N, C-alpha and C positions, 0 to 999 in steps of 0.2 A: 422590578422585578418583572418577568416576561418567566414561562414555562415552556419547556422542548414538548411542540406537539407529538414527536415521537417517542423519547425516554422520560417525559415529565421531569427531567432537571432544570432548576431556576436555571435562567439564563437573563442576560444584559436584553433594554427593551429594546434596541435597536440589533440585535444580534442576528447577523444574517444567518448564521451557521451553528447548531448548537456545538460546544465545546466537550461536550459529553461523548455524542453518539456522531456528531459531524452532518447530519441534517441538515439539510435547506430547511431556511424556515418562510422562504417565499410561498406567497400562493401561489395559484396557476397565472396571474395577469402580471404583466413581464414588469418590472419597474421600471422599466427604461421608457420604453412605448404604449403602455397597456393592453396591448394584443394578449388574448385570451388564447393560451395553450396550451395543447392537453395534457391529461396528468402526466407527472414523471419528464418533463420536458425537461432537458439539459441546454439547449439555446433556443432564444426566441425563433419561431420561423418566421418572424417580420424584419426584423432587426438584428438579428445574430449574437444577441447580449445570453450570457445566462441568469439565471435565477438571482435576484436580489443587486446586478451588476446598473448602471446607470451610464450614459457616458460622459458625465463628470468622474465619475470612480476608472473608468477607463482611462482617461487625461489622464489623470494624477500618477495611475499606476504605469502607465506606461514611461511615466521617467523614473519610478523612483527604481521598477523591478528588472532594470535592464541589464543582461548578464554577459560578461565577452568568456565564449565558448572556444575562446585559441587554444584555453590550456585547461585543460580537462580538471588535474587536481585542483585548480583554481576556483572551482564552481563550486565549492562549498564552504570555502570562505568566504564569496560574494554574499550568497545565502542570506550566511549568519551575520555578516555587516546589514544586510536590506531587513533582516530580521531587528537587530539593536535599532536602529534608524526608526523603523515601523512604533514598536516597542514608546521608545522616548515621545514620538510623536504623538503618539495616543494618551500618553500619560499625560503629559504638558497640556491639550486639549481639554482632559479629563479632569484634570484634579489643580492644573494652574503650574507655574515654575516652582515655587519654592518648594510644595509638596513632590512633585516631580521628582527633585532629585533625592528627597527621603526614599519613595517609593523603589523606583531602580535600585538606591545601595540594598535594599531591602530581597529583590531580585536576583542581584548578584551576588549575597550571599546562602543564597539557598538553591537547592537542587535543580534549578530550572536551566541555565546555564549548561551543564550535561545533559541536558534533554534537546535543549536545543542543538546542539552537534549531532546526538543523534535523529535530529527530525530534519535537520540540515544535509545530513548524508543521504539520507533516504530521498529526500527533495531533489537531491543533485542528480542522481539518477533519471528521476522522473521528469525532468527539466532539459535533462541531456534530449532525453527521447523524442521530448516535444519538438526540442529544436531540432532533430534529425527528420520529422516531416518535412518541415518547409514550405506550411501552405503559409494562404495568408491569415489564418488566426494563431501563428506561433507566437507573436508577442501576445496577444491575449488571452492563449491560453495558459501560460505561463504566469501572469497575472492574477490570471483566474484560480490557479492552483495556491500560490505563494499567498494570497490574500486569505484563501479557504483557513490554509493552516494558521498564519499569522495570526489571524484575528481570535482564532481556538483559543492558542495561548495565552493570548491577552487578555481575553475574556476570562478565561480561566484565575489567574494572577489576581485579577480586580477583583473579582467574587474570590477568591481565597483570601483576599489581605486588604483588602480595600474598600469594603462595605462589609465588614463586619462590624463597623459602632464601634471601635476597640481604639484607644488614642496610638499614634504610630511608636513604634519601642525606639528607641537608641542605636540607632546604625552602626554607631561604632563600637556598639559593647559588643560582649561574646554571648551573652546570652540572647539578642536579639538572633545571631546567627545560629544559635543551637533549636531557638524556637523557632525559624526559618526550617530546617533540616526537619525538627519533627512534624512540622504542619504539612509543607508539600506532599502532595500524594506525586507519583511517576508520570506523567502527562502521555498518555498513549496517543500518537500523532500518527499511527497510521492509517493512509488514505482508502487504502484498500476493502470495499463489501462485500463481503462474503453472502452466499445463498445458498449455501448448504452447512450444514454441523456435522461433526465427528457423529456426535448421536443417532441424526439419522440416516447412518451409511450403513445397514447390516448386509452382510456377506451373502452372495448368493448360494442357494441350497443345491451344493454339491456334495460329493467324499473331497477329502482335501488330505496330506499328510501331515500330521501333526508334528508340531515345532516345538521345540524346549523351551521351559522361558527366557532363556538366554538367546534364544535366537530370536525370538520378536520382534518382527519390524529392523531385524540388523543383519543385512547378508552379508556374507565374507565371500571371497572367490573359493572359497572351498566347495559351494554350491553348482552343481552339473547348471541349473538354468540360469544361474548369475553369468558364468562363465560365458553360456550361449550368447547372451542377452547386451554384453559386454562385448563378444566376436562381431555380433551383427553390427551395429553402431561402431566398431571398433574405435572403440572408448580408451583405452590405451592410446592411441596416434592420434585420437581425432585433436583440432586446434579449440574444438569445442567442448563447453566447460563440464565434463560427464560423471558423475559418481558413482561408481559401482560397489565399495565399499561405506556405511553407515557408520562404521567405528574408525574409519580412517576420514570422514568428511568431516569439517571446521564445523565444531557445536555452533557458531553464531551462526551459520550459513542453513544449517539443517533444521534451526528452532524456526530462522522465518521462513524455509520452505513450510514447514510444518501450520507456522500460523497462516500461511496464506492459503496456498492448495493442495496438500497432502494430509489429506482426513481420512488415513486408512486405520481400518481395527487393530487392533494389537498383533493378533495374528494371523493378520497380511501380510505377509513378507515383499519386500521393497524391492525390487530385482534393479532399477538403475532409476537416479535423479539426472535431471540439467537444469543448469542455474542460467537463465536468460537475460539476464542482468549483466551490465558494462562494471558497476563496480563492486560485484560478488556480492550481493546482499540478499540473493536465493530469493527475494521478492512476486519475480516470475518467473517461470517453466511449465517442465512436465517431471511428472514421474510414473513410473512402469512398477506394477504389483503382480504377484500373480493372476490376478483377477479383475485388475482395472486399468484405465488411463487417467491420470488427473493432471491442470494442466490450468494457469490462467497467463494471459498475455494483459499487458499493459492499459489500465483503465478499465478493466472489464471482470466480471466477477469469475471466481473460480468455477471448474466444471470437471465431474468424474464422471465416465461412462466404463459400466462393466461388459470385458468383450464380448460374452454369451447375448448382450443387448444393443450388438450394432447390428442397427440394420440397412444403414445407407454410411457409405464411405467412399468419397471421391474427392479427387485434384481438382481446385479451380485454379486453372493455373499453377503458381505455386503454393499456394493457399489450401491446404485440406481442410474438408465440411467435416465431422464427425455428426452422423443422424440429423444434419442439418446446424449443425453449430460449428464457425469458425475455429479453426486450430490453426494460428499462424506464429512459430515459433523464429525459424529462420529458414531459408528457402529451403538447403539440402535437408537440414534435418527433419522437416516436413516430408519431404518425397522417404525417407527411411522410416518414417512414422508409420507413416502409408503402409510401405507395403512390409510393416511387423505386425500395424492394426488388422490388414488385409488379411496373412496366415494366421494369428490370432482366431477371428471371426469364422475363418473357414473351420481352424479345429473346434471351434465351441458347435460347429453346426452338425459337426461328426459326434 
């Protein structure tokens, strides 16, 4: 057993990523070519591979993690199939064929299969985003993404059931199924790493209209400011996924938005939310509140800027930059947000 250098959780000796916090366990030296990269590197400056990856990994998983993108609804089942094959392969390598069958049976009786479906749904969206980039790293990026998530789940399963020095339960009995459901914790497979916390987001010091407790963070069409924002973005007729009433927004999507980028204070009323995801998961997008803009794009940390803090606002082609930080959702949306924030910034100056 080893210990994660970030969260101090027990991990497997050869784990590339921590199953608890997701951090890379690689040093600054590239595992493939030995090149010394700067701290926090994502791809080796010399050979182009990610931390912990070698040419052997690339060759192996190029073949295993191929996705057919012709039918979008079929992406998730393909990822689930890849995971099952990965789990079987790793369990066999670690414990042999006979024990493998017992552990796979335990896995199926636990809550893990439900977690895998949720993980695969989120990964399907991210894999599709990578596919749309159509650059030379598409396949290796997909392999890296799936490898990291698959390894995290498998490592946690091994730690929970395979290295506890307890005899294998009878896989066909009801008691083993019950034990599995009581023991397994829900796996947190979200990939995004946030760089801000709701506790660190004080509201700006200026007068504001007091809300009633039932109104906190719950915009409805009765508020003129919400109607004005909805009209500005033409939210009712837009082909994009705008939400102007949290009471009518699907709870599942709202929960993901709050987990990933909307960290507003309870009394900070939300005016509009935009879901930038293909499958409607709410993991990326932006939100406008009375005082700030919150956003997150694929593979980037979440950001928040108060209107009164906007010092630099400009369009770089179709990409918006807010205080030198890129805001890149969708070309048309970027321009609308630019116009809206420009008016808010001027109003804050007044």
